[in-house]
C-alpha positions as CSV (number, residue, x, y, z in Angstrom):
1,X,0.0,0.0,-0.1
2,X,1.5,3.6,-0.8
3,X,0.0,6.4,0.8
4,X,0.7,10.2,0.3
5,X,1.0,12.5,3.4
6,X,-1.5,10.5,5.4
7,X,-1.4,6.8,7.0
8,X,0.6,6.4,9.5
9,X,1.9,10.0,10.0
10,X,-1.7,11.7,10.0
11,X,-4.7,11.2,11.6
12,X,-8.0,11.7,9.7
13,X,-10.2,9.8,7.3
14,X,-7.6,8.1,5.1
15,X,-5.5,7.0,8.0
16,X,-8.8,5.6,9.7
17,X,-9.8,4.0,6.3
18,X,-6.4,2.2,5.8
19,X,-6.2,1.1,9.3
20,X,-9.5,-0.6,9.2
21,X,-8.8,-1.9,5.8
22,X,-5.5,-3.7,6.7
23,X,-6.8,-4.8,10.3
24,X,-9.9,-6.1,8.9
25,X,-7.8,-8.6,6.2
26,X,-5.9,-10.1,8.9
27,X,-5.2,-13.0,6.6
28,X,-3.0,-10.7,4.3
29,X,0.7,-9.4,5.0
30,X,0.8,-5.6,3.9
31,X,3.8,-3.5,3.2
32,X,2.9,0.3,4.1
33,X,5.0,2.7,1.7
34,X,4.4,6.2,2.8
35,X,5.3,9.7,0.8
36,X,6.1,12.6,3.2
37,X,7.4,15.8,2.9
38,X,11.2,15.7,3.6
39,X,13.2,18.0,5.5
40,X,11.0,18.2,8.7
41,X,10.4,15.4,11.7
42,X,7.5,13.3,11.3
43,X,6.4,11.1,14.0
44,X,4.3,8.0,13.3
45,X,0.5,8.5,14.6
46,X,-1.0,5.2,14.1
47,X,0.1,2.0,15.0
48,X,0.1,-0.4,12.5
49,X,-1.6,-4.0,12.7
50,X,0.5,-7.0,13.3
51,X,0.2,-8.0,9.7
52,X,1.6,-4.8,8.4
53,X,5.5,-3.5,8.0
54,X,6.2,0.1,7.5
55,X,8.6,0.5,4.7
56,X,11.2,3.6,4.9
57,X,9.1,6.6,3.6
58,X,10.0,8.4,0.4
59,X,10.8,11.8,1.4
60,X,10.0,14.4,-1.3
61,X,12.0,17.9,-1.4
62,X,14.6,16.1,0.8
63,X,18.6,16.7,0.5
64,X,19.1,12.9,0.4
65,X,20.8,11.5,-2.5
66,X,18.9,9.2,-4.9
67,X,19.4,5.5,-4.6
68,X,22.2,4.1,-6.3
69,X,22.9,1.0,-8.6
70,X,25.7,0.0,-11.4
71,X,25.6,2.0,-14.3
72,X,25.1,0.7,-17.6
73,X,24.4,2.2,-21.3
74,X,21.1,1.8,-22.9
75,X,21.1,2.1,-26.7
76,X,18.8,4.0,-28.6
77,X,18.0,7.0,-25.9
78,X,17.4,10.3,-28.2
79,X,15.2,12.2,-25.7
80,X,16.7,13.4,-22.4
81,X,14.8,12.2,-19.1
82,X,13.3,15.7,-18.0
83,X,11.9,15.6,-21.8
84,X,10.5,12.4,-21.8
85,X,8.5,13.2,-18.4
86,X,7.5,16.5,-19.5
87,X,5.9,14.7,-22.7
88,X,4.1,12.0,-20.4
89,X,2.9,14.5,-17.9
90,X,2.2,17.7,-19.2
91,X,0.0,17.5,-22.4
92,X,-3.5,17.2,-21.9
93,X,-3.4,13.9,-23.5
94,X,0.1,12.7,-22.1
95,X,2.0,10.2,-24.0
96,X,1.7,7.2,-21.5
97,X,4.2,5.1,-23.0
98,X,6.8,7.8,-23.0
99,X,5.6,8.0,-19.4
100,X,6.3,4.3,-18.7
101,X,9.7,4.5,-20.5
102,X,11.2,7.4,-18.3
103,X,9.8,6.1,-14.9
104,X,11.3,2.6,-15.7
105,X,14.5,4.3,-16.8
106,X,14.6,5.7,-13.1
107,X,14.1,3.0,-11.5
108,X,16.7,1.0,-13.4
109,X,19.3,3.9,-13.7
110,X,18.8,5.7,-10.6
111,X,22.2,7.2,-10.8
112,X,21.8,8.9,-13.8
113,X,18.8,11.0,-12.8
114,X,20.9,13.9,-10.9
115,X,23.3,14.0,-13.7
116,X,20.6,14.1,-16.7
117,X,19.0,17.1,-14.7
118,X,22.0,18.9,-13.9
119,X,22.9,18.8,-17.6
120,X,22.9,21.7,-19.7
121,X,21.6,19.9,-22.7
122,X,18.8,18.3,-20.6
123,X,17.5,21.9,-19.8
124,X,17.9,23.4,-23.4
125,X,15.9,20.1,-24.5
126,X,13.4,20.6,-21.7
127,X,12.9,24.5,-22.6
128,X,12.3,23.6,-26.2
129,X,9.9,20.8,-25.5
130,X,8.0,23.2,-23.1
131,X,7.7,25.7,-25.5
132,X,6.3,23.6,-28.2
133,X,3.8,22.1,-25.7
134,X,2.4,25.6,-24.7
135,X,1.4,26.2,-28.2
136,X,-0.6,23.2,-28.2
137,X,-4.7,23.5,-27.7
138,X,-7.2,21.2,-26.5
139,X,-11.1,21.6,-26.6
140,X,-11.5,20.5,-23.0
141,X,-8.8,22.4,-21.7
142,X,-8.1,26.6,-21.0
143,X,-5.3,28.2,-22.9
144,X,-1.9,27.5,-21.8
145,X,-0.5,29.7,-19.2
146,X,3.0,32.1,-19.8
147,X,5.9,30.5,-18.3
148,X,9.0,32.6,-17.1
149,X,12.1,31.2,-16.4
150,X,11.4,30.9,-12.8
151,X,7.9,28.9,-13.0
152,X,10.1,26.7,-16.0
153,X,12.5,25.8,-13.5
154,X,9.6,25.2,-10.6
155,X,8.4,22.6,-13.2
156,X,12.1,21.1,-13.9
157,X,12.3,20.6,-10.4
158,X,8.8,19.0,-9.7
159,X,10.1,16.7,-12.5
160,X,13.1,15.8,-10.8
161,X,11.2,14.7,-7.9
162,X,9.2,12.5,-9.8
163,X,12.1,11.0,-11.1
164,X,13.8,10.4,-7.6
165,X,10.3,8.9,-6.3
166,X,10.3,6.3,-9.5
167,X,13.5,5.4,-8.4
168,X,12.8,4.2,-5.0
169,X,12.9,0.4,-5.2
170,X,9.8,-1.5,-4.0
171,X,9.6,-5.0,-2.6
172,X,8.0,-7.9,-4.4
173,X,4.0,-8.2,-3.8
174,X,1.2,-9.7,-5.3
175,X,-0.9,-6.5,-5.5
176,X,-0.1,-2.8,-5.6
177,X,-2.6,-0.8,-3.6
178,X,-2.6,3.0,-4.6
179,X,-4.6,5.0,-2.1
180,X,-4.6,8.4,-4.3
181,X,-3.8,9.1,-7.8
182,X,-0.8,11.4,-7.5
183,X,2.4,11.0,-5.8
184,X,1.7,7.9,-4.2
185,X,0.9,6.1,-7.5
186,X,4.4,6.6,-9.0
187,X,6.4,3.7,-7.3
188,X,3.3,1.5,-8.1
189,X,3.2,2.5,-11.7
190,X,7.0,1.7,-12.2
191,X,6.6,-1.8,-10.2
192,X,3.6,-2.7,-12.4
193,X,5.5,-1.9,-15.6
194,X,8.5,-4.1,-14.7
195,X,6.7,-7.1,-13.2
196,X,3.3,-7.1,-14.4
197,X,1.5,-7.0,-10.8
198,X,-2.0,-5.8,-10.6
199,X,-2.6,-2.2,-9.5
200,X,-5.7,-1.1,-7.1
201,X,-6.5,2.3,-7.1
202,X,-8.7,3.3,-4.3
203,X,-9.4,7.1,-3.3
204,X,-10.9,8.5,-0.5
205,X,-11.5,11.7,-2.4
206,X,-11.1,12.7,-5.9
207,X,-7.3,13.7,-6.3
208,X,-7.6,15.4,-9.7
209,X,-10.4,17.4,-8.2
210,X,-8.7,18.2,-5.2
211,X,-5.5,19.4,-7.0
212,X,-7.4,21.8,-9.0
213,X,-9.1,23.2,-5.8
214,X,-5.8,23.2,-4.2
215,X,-3.9,25.1,-6.8
216,X,-6.5,27.9,-6.8
217,X,-7.3,28.1,-2.8
218,X,-3.5,28.0,-2.3
219,X,-2.9,31.2,-4.5
220,X,-0.7,29.6,-7.0
221,X,0.6,31.0,-10.1
222,X,-1.3,30.4,-13.3
223,X,1.5,28.4,-14.8
224,X,1.8,26.7,-11.1
225,X,-1.8,25.6,-11.3
226,X,-1.3,24.4,-15.0
227,X,1.6,22.1,-14.2
228,X,-0.2,20.9,-10.7
229,X,-3.6,20.2,-12.6
230,X,-2.1,18.6,-15.5
231,X,0.3,16.3,-13.6
232,X,-2.6,15.1,-11.3
233,X,-4.8,14.3,-14.2
234,X,-1.8,12.2,-16.1
235,X,-1.3,10.5,-12.9
236,X,-4.9,9.7,-13.0
237,X,-4.4,8.4,-16.4
238,X,-1.3,6.4,-15.9
239,X,-2.6,3.1,-14.3
240,X,-3.5,2.4,-17.7
241,X,0.0,2.5,-18.9
242,X,0.7,-0.9,-20.8
243,X,3.2,-3.3,-19.8
244,X,6.0,-3.9,-22.4
245,X,5.7,-7.3,-24.2
């Protein structure tokens, strides 16, 4: 089970629901993988049932380095990692195959993430791709906002943390239970793409709707609202990513 900022580090509806579910299915062994905000101390607020094990949390926006693995070269790479993630997450109809390839690459080659995002060439390719994406229009979408250098850098940083989240290894399991179609879905999507493990998505609320409302309520800039809502929408579509044959 993957959670985002809730179980077992917060008390509320989502945590109560997770605890009742795990405790009620005593014949099933659970691994709980929480995603939390890095850089601040968070204490466990809910004691897990005996049939559950708490994995090390994934800390977003922390200073810890990404997990490492022995490097190897993969032939046929033409797009930079940031550009692949941008194509998968930002368009109204994002390229789910491109997203799958990028997320799996992060898991298989975690040592390359920092290097790719620090590359001047990756940054230039990202800016060129972003400029092209902003000219696209869709009948169901509002016109794209104008990005300045600061907003583009914020989006670039968000994609870096998507990559870091995808790189975290996940243990073998029979079912991936994702409790929100956002950050919590990223590690599970990679696991599903690699091993074909079934993925179950259950939401206490509607993540995309909550992301839309939160971006407006919190006073985010128009570009900030754009990449928050677009990323959330793509994340909600991502469980349908095909597994490579």
